[in-house]
C-alpha positions as CSV (number, residue, x, y, z in Angstrom):
1,X,98.8,121.8,77.5
2,X,99.6,121.9,81.2
3,X,103.1,122.9,82.3
4,X,103.0,120.9,85.5
5,X,101.2,118.1,87.4
6,X,99.6,120.4,90.0
7,X,98.5,122.8,87.2
8,X,96.7,119.8,85.5
9,X,95.0,118.9,88.8
10,X,94.0,122.5,89.5
11,X,92.4,122.9,86.1
12,X,90.2,119.8,86.9
13,X,89.3,121.2,90.4
14,X,88.1,124.4,88.8
15,X,86.1,122.7,86.0
16,X,84.3,120.1,88.2
17,X,84.5,121.1,91.8
18,X,81.5,119.1,93.0
19,X,82.3,115.8,91.2
20,X,83.8,112.9,93.1
21,X,87.5,112.3,92.6
22,X,88.5,110.0,95.5
23,X,86.8,107.4,97.6
24,X,88.0,105.9,100.9
25,X,86.5,103.4,103.2
26,X,85.6,104.9,106.6
27,X,83.7,103.0,109.3
28,X,82.7,100.2,107.0
29,X,81.5,102.4,104.1
30,X,83.1,104.1,101.1
31,X,82.8,107.9,101.3
32,X,83.3,110.3,98.4
33,X,85.8,113.2,98.3
34,X,85.1,115.9,95.7
35,X,87.5,117.7,93.5
36,X,86.9,120.9,95.5
37,X,87.6,119.2,98.9
38,X,90.7,117.5,97.5
39,X,91.9,120.9,96.1
40,X,91.4,122.6,99.5
41,X,93.5,119.9,101.2
42,X,96.2,120.1,98.6
43,X,96.4,123.9,99.0
44,X,96.5,123.6,102.8
45,X,99.3,121.2,102.6
46,X,101.2,123.4,100.1
47,X,100.8,126.5,102.2
48,X,102.0,124.6,105.3
49,X,105.1,123.5,103.5
50,X,105.8,127.1,102.5
51,X,105.4,128.1,106.2
52,X,107.9,125.4,107.1
53,X,110.5,127.0,104.8
54,X,110.3,124.6,101.8
55,X,112.0,126.2,98.8
56,X,111.7,125.2,95.1
57,X,113.7,122.0,94.4
58,X,113.7,120.8,98.1
59,X,112.9,117.2,98.6
60,X,109.8,116.0,100.5
61,X,109.4,112.3,101.2
62,X,106.2,110.4,101.6
63,X,106.0,107.0,103.3
64,X,102.3,105.9,103.6
65,X,99.8,103.4,102.3
66,X,97.6,104.4,99.4
67,X,95.2,107.0,100.8
68,X,93.9,110.6,100.1
69,X,96.6,112.0,102.4
70,X,99.3,110.6,100.1
71,X,97.7,112.6,97.3
72,X,97.4,115.8,99.4
73,X,101.1,115.5,100.4
74,X,102.3,114.8,96.9
75,X,100.3,117.5,95.1
76,X,100.8,120.0,97.9
77,X,104.6,119.5,97.7
78,X,104.6,119.7,93.9
79,X,102.5,122.9,94.1
80,X,105.2,124.4,96.4
81,X,107.8,123.6,93.8
82,X,109.3,120.7,95.8
83,X,110.4,117.3,94.6
84,X,108.5,114.4,96.1
85,X,110.3,111.2,97.2
86,X,108.0,108.3,97.6
87,X,109.0,105.4,99.9
88,X,107.2,102.1,100.1
89,X,105.3,101.9,103.4
90,X,106.7,98.4,103.9
91,X,110.3,99.6,103.6
92,X,112.7,98.7,106.4
93,X,114.4,101.3,108.5
94,X,117.8,101.0,106.9
95,X,116.4,101.5,103.4
96,X,114.3,104.5,104.7
97,X,117.4,106.1,106.2
98,X,119.3,105.5,103.0
99,X,116.6,107.2,100.8
100,X,116.2,110.1,103.2
101,X,119.9,110.7,103.4
102,X,120.6,110.1,99.7
103,X,117.8,112.4,98.6
104,X,118.5,115.1,101.2
105,X,114.8,115.2,102.1
106,X,113.9,118.0,104.4
107,X,110.4,116.8,105.2
108,X,108.9,113.3,105.6
109,X,105.1,112.6,105.6
110,X,104.9,109.3,107.6
111,X,101.8,107.2,108.3
112,X,103.0,104.7,110.9
113,X,103.7,105.9,114.5
114,X,105.7,102.7,115.0
115,X,108.0,103.6,112.2
116,X,108.2,107.1,113.6
117,X,109.3,105.7,117.0
118,X,112.0,103.6,115.3
119,X,113.1,106.5,113.1
120,X,113.4,108.7,116.2
121,X,116.6,106.8,117.2
122,X,118.1,107.6,113.8
123,X,117.3,111.3,113.5
124,X,120.7,112.3,114.8
125,X,122.1,110.6,111.6
126,X,119.7,112.7,109.5
127,X,120.5,116.3,110.3
128,X,118.9,117.4,107.0
129,X,115.5,116.0,107.9
130,X,113.9,118.9,109.6
131,X,110.3,117.8,110.0
132,X,108.4,114.5,110.2
133,X,104.6,114.8,109.8
134,X,102.7,112.0,111.3
135,X,99.5,111.1,109.4
136,X,98.3,109.0,112.2
137,X,98.9,109.2,116.0
138,X,101.4,111.4,117.7
139,X,104.9,111.3,119.2
140,X,106.5,113.9,121.4
141,X,109.7,115.1,119.6
142,X,110.7,118.6,118.5
143,X,111.0,117.4,114.9
144,X,107.9,115.3,114.8
145,X,104.4,116.9,114.5
146,X,100.9,115.6,113.8
147,X,99.1,116.3,110.5
148,X,96.8,118.7,112.3
149,X,99.7,120.7,113.9
150,X,101.4,120.8,110.5
151,X,98.3,122.1,108.6
152,X,97.8,124.8,111.2
153,X,101.1,126.3,110.1
154,X,99.8,127.3,106.8
155,X,96.8,129.3,108.0
156,X,98.8,132.6,107.9
157,X,100.2,132.0,104.4
158,X,98.3,133.8,101.7
159,X,96.9,131.6,98.9
160,X,98.6,133.9,96.3
161,X,102.1,132.8,97.6
162,X,101.3,129.2,96.8
163,X,99.8,130.2,93.4
164,X,103.0,132.1,92.6
165,X,105.1,129.0,93.3
166,X,102.9,126.9,91.1
167,X,102.9,129.4,88.2
168,X,106.7,129.4,88.2
169,X,106.9,125.6,87.5
170,X,108.1,124.6,84.1
171,X,107.7,121.2,82.3
172,X,111.5,120.6,82.7
173,X,111.4,121.0,86.5
174,X,112.2,118.0,88.6
175,X,109.0,116.5,90.0
176,X,110.1,113.4,91.8
177,X,112.9,111.1,92.7
178,X,111.7,107.5,92.4
179,X,114.0,105.1,94.1
180,X,114.2,101.8,92.3
181,X,113.3,98.7,94.3
182,X,116.8,97.5,94.3
183,X,116.6,94.1,92.7
184,X,120.3,94.4,91.8
185,X,121.7,96.6,94.6
186,X,121.0,99.6,96.8
187,X,118.1,101.8,95.7
188,X,119.0,104.6,93.4
189,X,116.8,107.7,92.7
190,X,115.5,108.1,89.1
191,X,115.0,111.8,88.4
192,X,111.6,112.4,86.6
193,X,110.4,115.8,85.5
194,X,106.8,117.1,85.2
195,X,107.1,116.6,81.4
196,X,108.5,113.1,81.7
197,X,105.3,112.2,83.6
198,X,102.8,114.3,81.7
199,X,104.1,113.1,78.3
200,X,103.5,109.5,79.4
201,X,100.0,110.4,80.7
202,X,99.1,112.1,77.4
203,X,100.4,109.1,75.4
204,X,98.3,106.7,77.5
205,X,95.2,108.9,77.1
206,X,95.6,108.7,73.3
207,X,95.3,104.9,73.2
208,X,93.1,104.1,76.3
209,X,89.4,105.1,76.5
210,X,89.5,106.3,80.1
211,X,87.1,109.1,81.0
212,X,85.2,110.7,83.9
213,X,82.7,107.9,84.0
214,X,85.4,105.4,85.0
215,X,86.2,104.2,88.5
216,X,89.6,102.6,89.4
217,X,90.5,100.6,92.5
218,X,93.9,101.6,93.8
219,X,96.0,99.0,95.7
220,X,99.4,98.8,94.1
221,X,101.8,101.0,96.1
222,X,101.8,104.6,95.0
223,X,105.5,104.5,95.5
224,X,105.7,102.4,92.4
225,X,105.9,104.4,89.2
226,X,103.3,102.2,87.5
227,X,100.6,102.9,90.0
228,X,101.6,106.5,90.4
229,X,101.6,107.5,86.7
230,X,98.8,105.2,85.4
231,X,96.7,104.6,88.5
232,X,96.9,108.1,89.9
233,X,98.0,110.9,87.5
234,X,96.3,109.4,84.5
235,X,93.1,108.9,86.3
236,X,93.1,112.5,87.6
237,X,94.0,113.8,84.1
238,X,90.8,112.1,82.8
239,X,88.6,113.0,85.7
240,X,88.1,109.4,86.7
241,X,87.3,108.3,90.3
242,X,90.1,106.6,92.4
243,X,88.8,104.4,95.2
244,X,91.4,103.0,97.7
245,X,91.4,99.4,98.7
246,X,91.7,98.8,102.5
247,X,94.6,96.5,101.9
248,X,95.9,93.9,99.4
249,X,94.0,91.2,101.3
250,X,90.7,93.0,101.0
251,X,90.9,93.5,97.2
252,X,88.3,90.8,96.5
253,X,85.8,92.4,98.8
254,X,86.6,95.9,97.7
255,X,86.1,95.0,94.1
256,X,82.5,94.1,94.8
257,X,82.0,97.3,96.9
258,X,83.7,99.8,94.5
259,X,82.5,98.2,91.3
260,X,85.5,99.5,89.3
261,X,85.5,99.8,85.5
262,X,89.4,99.8,85.3
263,X,91.9,97.9,87.5
264,X,95.7,98.3,87.3
265,X,97.8,95.6,88.8
266,X,100.8,93.4,88.5
267,X,100.5,89.8,87.2
268,X,100.5,88.2,90.6
269,X,97.0,89.4,91.2
270,X,95.8,87.9,87.9
271,X,97.6,84.7,88.7
272,X,95.8,84.4,92.1
273,X,92.4,85.2,90.5
274,X,93.0,82.6,87.8
275,X,94.0,80.0,90.5
276,X,90.9,80.7,92.6
277,X,88.6,80.4,89.5
278,X,90.2,77.1,88.4
279,X,90.1,75.7,92.0
280,X,86.3,76.4,92.3
281,X,85.6,75.0,88.8
282,X,87.7,71.8,89.3
283,X,86.1,71.1,92.7
284,X,82.6,71.8,91.3
285,X,80.0,69.4,89.8
286,X,80.7,67.7,86.5
287,X,78.0,69.5,84.6
288,X,79.3,73.0,85.7
289,X,82.8,71.9,84.8
290,X,81.7,71.0,81.3
291,X,79.8,74.3,80.9
292,X,82.7,76.3,82.1
293,X,85.3,74.8,79.8
294,X,82.9,74.8,76.9
295,X,82.4,78.5,77.4
296,X,86.1,79.1,77.6
297,X,86.6,77.2,74.4
298,X,84.0,79.3,72.6
299,X,85.6,82.5,74.1
300,X,89.0,81.5,72.8
301,X,87.6,80.8,69.3
302,X,85.8,84.2,69.4
303,X,88.8,86.2,70.5
304,X,91.2,84.4,68.1
305,X,89.1,85.6,65.2
306,X,88.6,89.0,66.8
307,X,92.4,89.6,67.1
308,X,92.9,88.3,63.5
309,X,90.3,90.8,62.3
310,X,88.1,87.9,61.0
311,X,84.3,87.8,61.0
312,X,82.9,85.6,63.8
313,X,79.8,84.3,62.1
314,X,76.3,83.8,63.5
315,X,76.9,80.6,65.4
316,X,80.1,81.9,67.2
317,X,78.4,85.2,68.0
318,X,75.4,83.3,69.5
319,X,77.7,80.9,71.4
320,X,79.6,83.8,72.8
321,X,76.5,85.6,73.9
322,X,75.3,82.4,75.7
323,X,78.8,82.0,77.3
324,X,78.7,85.5,78.6
325,X,75.3,85.1,80.1
326,X,75.7,81.6,81.6
327,X,79.4,81.6,82.7
328,X,81.4,84.8,82.3
329,X,78.8,87.0,84.0
330,X,79.5,85.1,87.3
331,X,83.2,86.1,87.0
332,X,82.2,89.7,86.3
333,X,80.0,89.7,89.4
334,X,83.0,88.7,91.6
335,X,84.9,91.7,90.1
336,X,82.1,94.1,90.8
337,X,80.0,93.7,87.6
338,X,81.2,96.7,85.7
339,X,84.9,96.0,84.9
340,X,85.8,96.9,81.3
341,X,89.5,95.8,81.4
342,X,92.6,95.2,83.4
343,X,96.0,96.8,82.8
344,X,99.0,94.7,83.7
345,X,102.7,95.7,84.2
346,X,105.7,95.4,86.4
347,X,106.4,91.8,85.5
348,X,105.7,89.4,82.7
349,X,102.1,88.1,82.4
350,X,101.8,84.4,81.7
351,X,100.1,83.9,78.3
352,X,97.6,81.3,79.5
353,X,96.3,83.7,82.0
354,X,96.0,86.5,79.4
355,X,94.2,84.0,77.1
356,X,91.8,83.0,79.8
357,X,90.7,86.5,80.8
358,X,90.4,87.5,77.2
359,X,88.2,84.5,76.4
360,X,86.1,85.4,79.5
361,X,85.5,88.9,77.9
362,X,87.7,90.7,80.5
363,X,90.8,91.6,78.6
364,X,94.2,92.2,80.3
365,X,96.1,94.8,78.4
366,X,99.8,94.0,79.2
367,X,102.3,96.8,79.0
368,X,106.0,97.4,79.6
369,X,107.9,100.2,81.2
370,X,110.5,101.1,83.8
371,X,110.9,103.6,86.6
372,X,113.4,105.3,84.3
373,X,110.8,105.8,81.6
374,X,108.1,107.2,83.9
375,X,106.2,103.9,83.6
376,X,104.9,102.6,80.2
377,X,106.7,102.8,76.9
378,X,104.8,100.0,75.2
379,X,101.3,98.5,75.7
380,X,98.6,96.4,74.2
381,X,95.4,98.4,73.7
382,X,91.8,97.8,72.7
383,X,92.6,98.7,69.1
384,X,96.0,96.9,68.8
385,X,96.6,93.8,70.8
386,X,98.8,90.7,70.3
387,X,99.0,88.0,72.9
388,X,102.5,87.1,74.0
389,X,103.7,90.6,73.6
390,X,103.7,93.8,75.7
391,X,102.2,95.8,72.8
392,X,103.5,98.5,70.5
393,X,105.4,101.6,71.6
394,X,103.3,104.4,73.0
395,X,103.1,107.6,70.8
396,X,106.3,109.6,71.0
397,X,108.4,106.6,72.1
398,X,111.0,105.0,69.9
399,X,112.3,101.5,70.5
400,X,115.1,99.5,68.9
401,X,116.9,96.2,69.6
402,X,120.7,96.3,70.1
403,X,123.0,93.7,68.6
404,X,123.0,91.8,71.9
405,X,119.2,91.8,72.1
406,X,118.8,94.6,74.6
407,X,115.8,96.9,74.3
408,X,116.8,100.5,73.8
409,X,114.3,103.4,74.3
410,X,114.1,107.1,73.7
411,X,111.4,109.7,74.0
412,X,109.9,112.4,76.2
413,X,109.2,110.1,79.1
414,X,112.8,108.9,79.5
415,X,114.4,110.2,82.7
416,X,117.4,112.5,82.9
417,X,119.5,110.3,85.1
418,X,120.1,109.0,88.6
419,X,120.3,111.4,91.6
420,X,123.9,111.9,92.6
421,X,125.0,109.0,90.5
422,X,126.8,110.4,87.4
423,X,128.6,107.2,86.5
424,X,125.5,105.1,86.7
425,X,123.7,107.7,84.6
426,X,126.4,107.5,81.9
427,X,126.2,103.7,81.9
428,X,122.4,103.9,81.4
429,X,122.6,105.5,78.0
430,X,124.2,104.5,74.7
431,X,124.3,107.2,71.9
432,X,121.3,108.9,73.3
433,X,119.3,105.7,73.8
434,X,118.3,104.5,77.3
435,X,119.5,100.9,77.9
436,X,116.6,99.1,79.6
437,X,118.5,96.1,80.7
438,X,115.8,93.9,79.2
439,X,116.2,91.5,76.3
440,X,113.4,91.5,73.7
441,X,112.2,91.3,70.1
442,X,110.2,93.6,67.8
443,X,108.1,91.8,65.3
444,X,107.2,93.1,61.8
445,X,104.2,94.9,63.1
446,X,106.1,96.7,65.9
447,X,104.9,94.5,68.8
448,X,107.5,94.1,71.5
449,X,108.1,90.7,73.2
450,X,110.2,90.6,76.4
451,X,112.5,87.6,76.8
452,X,114.2,88.3,80.1
453,X,116.3,90.7,82.1
454,X,119.8,91.0,80.6
455,X,121.4,90.7,84.1
456,X,119.2,87.7,84.9
457,X,120.4,85.6,81.9
458,X,122.0,82.4,83.1
459,X,125.2,81.2,81.3
460,X,125.8,77.6,82.3
461,X,129.2,76.0,82.5
462,X,128.6,74.7,79.0
463,X,128.2,78.2,77.7
464,X,124.4,78.0,77.1
465,X,122.4,81.2,77.6
466,X,119.1,80.6,79.4
467,X,116.3,83.0,80.3
468,X,115.2,81.9,83.8
469,X,111.8,83.7,83.7
470,X,110.5,81.5,80.9
471,X,111.0,78.4,83.1
472,X,109.8,80.1,86.3
473,X,106.6,81.1,84.6
474,X,106.0,77.6,83.4
475,X,106.4,76.3,87.0
476,X,104.2,79.0,88.5
477,X,101.4,78.0,86.1
478,X,101.1,74.7,87.9
479,X,98.3,74.4,90.5
480,X,100.7,73.0,93.1
481,X,103.4,75.8,92.8
482,X,103.2,79.4,93.8
483,X,106.7,80.7,93.1
484,X,110.0,79.7,91.7
485,X,113.6,80.8,91.2
486,X,115.9,79.0,88.7
487,X,119.6,78.9,89.4
488,X,122.6,77.7,87.5
489,X,125.0,80.5,86.4
490,X,128.4,78.9,85.8
491,X,127.0,75.5,86.8
492,X,126.8,72.2,84.9
493,X,123.0,72.2,85.0
494,X,119.9,74.1,86.2
495,X,118.4,73.8,89.7
496,X,115.4,75.6,91.2
497,X,113.9,76.8,94.5
498,X,110.2,76.1,94.4
499,X,107.5,77.4,96.6
500,X,104.4,75.3,96.8
501,X,100.8,76.5,96.6
502,X,100.1,75.2,100.1
503,X,96.4,75.5,99.9
504,X,96.2,73.1,96.9
505,X,99.1,70.9,98.1
506,X,97.4,70.4,101.5
507,X,94.2,69.3,99.8
508,X,96.2,66.8,97.7
509,X,97.9,65.5,100.8
510,X,94.6,65.1,102.6
511,X,93.0,63.3,99.6
512,X,96.0,61.0,99.3
513,X,96.1,60.4,103.1
514,X,99.6,61.7,103.4
515,X,100.5,62.4,107.1
516,X,102.0,65.8,107.9
517,X,102.0,68.2,110.8
518,X,103.1,71.4,109.1
519,X,104.6,72.9,105.9
520,X,108.0,71.5,106.8
521,X,106.7,68.0,106.8
522,X,104.8,68.6,103.6
523,X,107.8,69.9,101.6
524,X,110.0,67.1,102.8
525,X,107.6,64.2,102.2
526,X,108.9,61.7,99.5
527,X,105.4,61.4,98.0
528,X,105.1,65.2,97.6
529,X,108.6,65.4,96.1
530,X,107.6,62.6,93.6
531,X,104.4,64.5,92.7
532,X,106.3,67.8,92.0
533,X,109.1,65.9,90.1
534,X,106.5,64.3,87.8
535,X,104.8,67.6,87.1
536,X,108.2,69.4,86.6
537,X,109.2,66.7,84.1
538,X,105.9,67.0,82.2
539,X,106.3,70.8,82.0
540,X,109.8,70.5,80.6
541,X,109.3,67.5,78.3
542,X,109.8,69.3,75.0
543,X,112.7,71.4,76.2
544,X,116.3,70.6,75.3
545,X,118.3,69.0,78.1
546,X,120.3,72.1,79.0
547,X,117.2,74.1,79.5
548,X,115.7,71.7,82.0
549,X,115.8,72.0,85.8
550,X,117.6,68.8,86.9
551,X,117.1,69.2,90.7
552,X,114.8,71.3,92.9
553,X,114.3,72.1,96.5
554,X,110.8,72.7,97.9
555,X,110.9,75.4,100.6
556,X,108.4,75.8,103.4
557,X,107.5,79.5,102.9
558,X,107.2,81.9,100.0
559,X,109.9,84.5,99.2
560,X,109.1,87.5,101.3
561,X,109.4,91.3,101.2
562,X,110.2,91.3,104.9
563,X,113.3,89.2,104.2
564,X,114.2,91.4,101.3
565,X,113.6,88.5,98.8
566,X,110.9,90.2,96.7
567,X,110.2,93.8,95.8
568,X,107.0,95.5,97.0
569,X,105.4,94.5,93.6
570,X,106.5,90.9,94.2
571,X,109.3,90.6,91.7
572,X,111.9,88.2,93.0
573,X,115.3,89.7,94.0
574,X,117.7,87.0,92.8
575,X,120.8,88.2,94.6
576,X,119.1,88.3,98.0
577,X,117.5,84.9,97.4
578,X,120.9,83.5,96.3
579,X,122.5,84.9,99.4
580,X,119.8,83.7,101.8
581,X,119.7,80.2,100.3
582,X,123.3,79.8,99.3
583,X,123.9,76.5,101.2
584,X,120.6,75.1,99.8
585,X,121.5,76.0,96.2
586,X,125.0,74.8,96.4
587,X,123.9,71.6,98.1
588,X,121.9,70.6,95.0
589,X,125.3,70.3,93.1
590,X,127.0,68.0,95.7
591,X,125.9,64.7,94.2
592,X,128.5,63.4,91.7
593,X,125.9,62.6,89.0
594,X,123.5,64.9,87.1
595,X,120.4,63.0,88.0
596,X,117.4,64.0,90.1
597,X,118.1,64.5,93.8
598,X,115.1,66.6,94.9
599,X,114.6,67.7,98.5
600,X,112.5,69.8,100.9
601,X,113.9,72.6,103.1
602,X,112.3,73.8,106.3
603,X,112.9,77.4,107.2
604,X,112.9,77.8,110.9
605,X,115.4,80.6,111.5
606,X,115.4,84.3,110.6
607,X,118.1,83.8,108.0
608,X,117.1,81.1,105.5
609,X,120.7,80.2,104.7
610,X,121.3,79.4,108.4
611,X,118.2,77.5,109.0
612,X,118.4,73.9,110.1
613,X,116.3,71.4,108.1
614,X,115.5,68.8,110.8
615,X,112.9,67.1,108.6
616,X,114.9,67.3,105.4
617,X,114.2,64.4,103.0
618,X,116.0,63.7,99.7
619,X,114.4,61.9,96.8
């Protein structure tokens, strides 16, 4: 059993030096990087860090898109005994400065020359940051060097010096500080050891059939613990190939080029895939529509029996074989043609989407975990799967439900605490159990279902407890809606900010001959508001009155990471949205009655709450 992450990687490099481990797109073509080539780059990086004075336990930050250099920097730093501090490449300058200062990072690997130029003005506030290594471009500054200049430093360092550092690593040594995305406040660094991460990798390996024949497409940020542990370390542990997408926008193209067998992502990707499939089908010929929905019906019957452990019978087996050949193979082609399964995490997956992909013979195995648990602690697997749940606890993980419904966890993957935050660390544990902050239920077979975030629960003025994610997921399943945030804590009824799916809404408006010039006109048009109100009412029809959204506001753009309204993995940041849209939210409670008074809101200023809605219409 390996003592550390770099020891695990070095073992693979020695066993299979010529095999491919990484793929990157260069000049229009994917090019292979072997284990040997990767190992050489990792060692060069590690030796250069030694030459730069890095000592065991020093922090080394990485702010870059997913690429081989991210891996070289990470594994090189870990080999030198350092602690890596990942930073989202989209992070703003204030957050970057906070993380660098809070972690006490001595070195920063940085991809963007533009960010480096901005950071240059802040270096006087970061005296502990001794070296910035630019992965791209150059910038004249005594503390900023190019990657080539940095790697030249290590040429005089003997390989044995790096080997000695690596050998001294123990499972309990700190490997990384992963700063939470800050949905509830400033980012705080979760301390994860080599064993925290490796125990999670070993647990995942025991339940997922991933091997050296697999290929994974990497596009979730490596700064996120889900991608880092399961999309990176797990793949290296099993000898799989990691291919890097050019960007999130090129994922559909890269899927066909890379032909992955495994894809790890957040639910938003699957939601978009599902929406695109349904749009093509619904706009297609009548016969193709009937064929598609007939195939999905057969697929659902087949998977229902499969999950229940029942025999399928000759007719159903034959029907499924025909459905695969006539319909589902087309979907597989768009995904590269070799995909065995998806893994989903980071946010709740809507059940109808899980059901669809399972019926289409491309299962999505939904799991659950947190930064503080080194990613997954429960997951559905090929052997044990139950729709509507996030699966059973991984081997070695114990889960229980507290009296107030909170999920508590304990096991080798659970972190040791928050960096420099002793009080927060104490608050995170209860009698040796980590308090996840999520509300959930364990069924009789040990499958975990997540209800909501404990801090997100809405308590209305009438004292009713409401989980907003349930409503938000209902709304997001509608073809005309892309995003939603439900509001109403301490209020007499629920309201919502709704983001349209503008592509579908524009098609509807054109078909109905509704005049509009832009998104502002669209969200404010009375006929559009009537359409959304009818659909909202239909989605809420069976809910008790206190759980229904009484009023909504359509807004003219989606919640954005640039405005700090969503995390890099697209989870909404409720406090930021409430602050930005304070006047809009409070405005929905101004009418004296509790009836429907829906409106559109045009965002034309940098700060949504200060925007002027010149085209505002109220229904």
